[in-house]
C-alpha positions in Angstrom: 98.5 72.3 100.3 96.7 74.8 102.7 98.5 77.7 104.2 95.9 78.3 107.0 94.9 81.7 105.5 91.5 82.2 104.1 91.2 83.0 100.4 91.2 86.7 99.8 92.5 87.6 103.2 94.0 91.1 103.7 97.2 89.9 105.3 99.7 92.7 105.3 97.2 95.5 104.5 96.4 98.1 107.0 92.8 98.7 107.7 90.8 101.6 109.2 91.1 100.4 112.8 94.9 100.0 112.5 95.3 103.5 111.2 93.3 104.8 114.2 95.7 103.0 116.6 98.8 104.3 114.7 97.4 107.9 114.9 96.7 107.6 118.6 100.2 106.4 119.3 101.7 109.2 117.2 99.6 111.7 119.0 100.7 110.4 122.4 104.4 110.4 121.3 104.6 113.8 119.8 101.7 115.8 121.2 99.1 117.9 119.4 101.4 120.9 119.0 104.0 119.0 117.1 101.7 117.2 114.6 101.2 120.1 112.2 105.0 120.5 111.9 105.4 116.8 111.3 102.6 116.8 108.6 104.2 119.9 106.9 107.6 118.3 106.8 106.1 115.0 105.5 104.2 116.9 102.8 107.3 118.8 101.7 109.3 115.6 101.5 106.7 113.9 99.4 106.6 116.9 97.1 110.4 117.0 96.7 110.5 113.3 96.0 107.8 113.5 93.3 109.5 116.5 91.7 112.9 114.6 91.6 111.2 111.5 90.2 109.6 113.5 87.4 112.9 115.3 86.7 114.8 112.0 86.5 112.1 110.4 84.3 112.2 113.2 81.8 116.0 113.3 81.5 117.8 110.7 79.3 120.5 108.7 80.9 123.8 110.6 80.5 125.9 108.0 82.3 125.5 105.4 79.5 128.1 105.5 76.8 126.7 104.3 73.5 130.1 104.8 71.8 131.8 101.8 73.4 132.9 99.3 70.8 133.9 95.6 71.4 137.7 95.0 71.3 137.8 93.1 68.1 136.0 95.6 65.9 137.9 97.4 63.2 136.8 101.0 62.5 138.7 103.9 61.0 
C-alpha cells in the first residue's frame, strides 16, 4: 500500500529555507533590539534544564520504598 510519500522524504524535518523564514518572522515580531535578550533568556533556560537533568540523573530515586513487603509475608 502506497502512502503517496516518496521513500526517504524529510516530512516533518525543518530544512534551511524553513529556518530562514522562521527567523525573518521572529525578527519582524520582536525587532532587532529584543533578539539578544530573547537569545540570552533561551540560552539560560537551556543551561538550567541541562543542569537539572544531570542532577536528577546522578541522584538515586528517594521516592521509591524498597522496604515494602507483601501482606502475607511473615518476618520478625
